[in-house]
C-alpha positions in Angstrom: 46.7 99.9 148.1 44.7 99.3 144.9 44.0 102.2 142.5 42.8 102.6 138.9 44.9 104.7 136.6 44.3 106.0 133.1 47.2 105.9 130.6 48.6 109.3 131.5 48.6 108.4 135.3 50.2 105.1 134.6 53.0 106.8 132.7 53.5 109.1 135.7 53.5 106.1 138.0 56.4 104.5 136.1 58.6 107.6 136.8 58.8 106.6 140.5 59.1 102.8 140.0 62.9 102.6 140.5 64.9 99.4 139.8 62.8 96.3 139.8 62.8 92.7 138.7 59.6 91.0 137.3 57.8 90.7 134.1 55.7 92.6 131.6 53.1 90.9 129.4 52.2 93.3 126.5 49.0 92.9 124.5 50.8 91.7 121.4 54.0 90.1 122.6 55.5 87.2 124.5 56.0 87.7 128.2 59.2 89.6 129.0 60.8 88.3 132.2 63.7 90.1 133.8 65.3 88.5 136.9 67.9 91.2 137.4 66.8 94.6 138.7 66.6 97.4 136.2 64.8 100.7 135.7 61.8 100.6 133.4 60.7 103.7 131.6 57.2 103.8 130.2 58.5 105.3 127.0 60.5 102.1 126.4 57.2 100.2 126.2 55.8 100.2 122.7 52.5 101.7 121.6 50.5 98.7 122.6 49.0 98.3 126.1 50.2 96.4 129.1 48.1 93.4 129.7 49.7 92.5 133.0 53.0 93.3 134.8 54.5 92.4 138.2 57.5 94.1 139.7 59.5 93.8 142.9 62.3 95.9 144.3 63.2 93.9 147.5 60.3 95.2 149.5 57.8 96.9 147.2 55.5 94.7 145.2 53.6 96.1 142.2 50.9 94.5 140.1 49.5 96.2 137.0 46.6 94.7 135.1 44.7 96.1 132.2 41.0 96.4 133.1 38.7 97.8 130.4 40.0 101.3 129.6 42.0 101.7 132.9 44.8 99.9 134.7 44.4 98.3 138.1 47.5 99.0 140.1 48.2 97.3 143.5 51.3 98.8 145.1 52.3 97.4 148.5 55.4 97.1 150.7 55.9 93.7 152.3 57.5 95.3 155.3 54.2 96.9 156.3 52.6 93.5 157.0 53.4 91.3 160.1 51.8 88.0 159.0 53.1 86.7 155.7 54.1 83.4 154.1 56.0 82.9 150.9 55.6 80.1 148.3 57.7 79.3 145.3 56.2 78.5 141.9 57.7 77.5 138.5 57.2 80.2 135.9 56.4 79.6 132.2 59.8 78.2 131.1 59.9 75.9 134.2 63.6 76.6 134.9 62.9 79.8 136.8 61.0 80.1 140.1 58.9 83.1 141.2 58.1 83.9 144.9 54.6 84.8 145.8 54.0 86.2 149.3 50.5 85.8 150.9 49.4 88.5 153.3 47.4 87.2 156.3 45.0 89.5 158.2 43.5 88.6 161.6 39.7 88.9 161.8 36.8 87.3 163.5 35.3 84.2 161.9 31.7 83.1 162.6 32.7 79.6 161.6 35.3 79.5 164.4 33.1 80.7 167.3 33.8 84.3 166.4 37.4 83.8 167.4 40.1 85.9 165.5 41.8 83.8 162.9 44.3 84.6 160.2 42.8 84.8 156.7 44.6 85.2 153.4 43.9 88.7 152.0 46.4 89.4 149.3 49.0 87.6 147.2 52.0 89.7 146.0 54.8 88.9 143.7 58.1 89.0 145.7 60.8 88.3 143.1 62.5 85.3 141.7 64.5 82.6 143.4 68.1 83.4 142.6 70.5 80.8 141.5 71.6 78.6 144.4 75.1 77.3 144.2 
């Protein structure tokens, strides 16, 4: 579910975030990647604004992106979708890999004789690939 939040609403949203892995890109800093789950308190974030952040708790995927004077927040649980696929991508440092899950929704397609087909509708951050030994 996508919503727009102002700064005060975003601070309140962080109170219910729980322990997550992911990253935060602040307006004036390098990207901060954390592969181990931890609690993030909005008060720990400096006075500058979040440019983009993605979090994952094992089921819940959250995207936060600054959009003019508000924040777009997409907050979804992967378990609520039946048709998904997951791809792995290298992140900035090229030694870590992030998982992105695509959500597929069945709908009629006029290009396919109005048959129902699966179409990609949403891509969600779904954590990092853990070290494989």
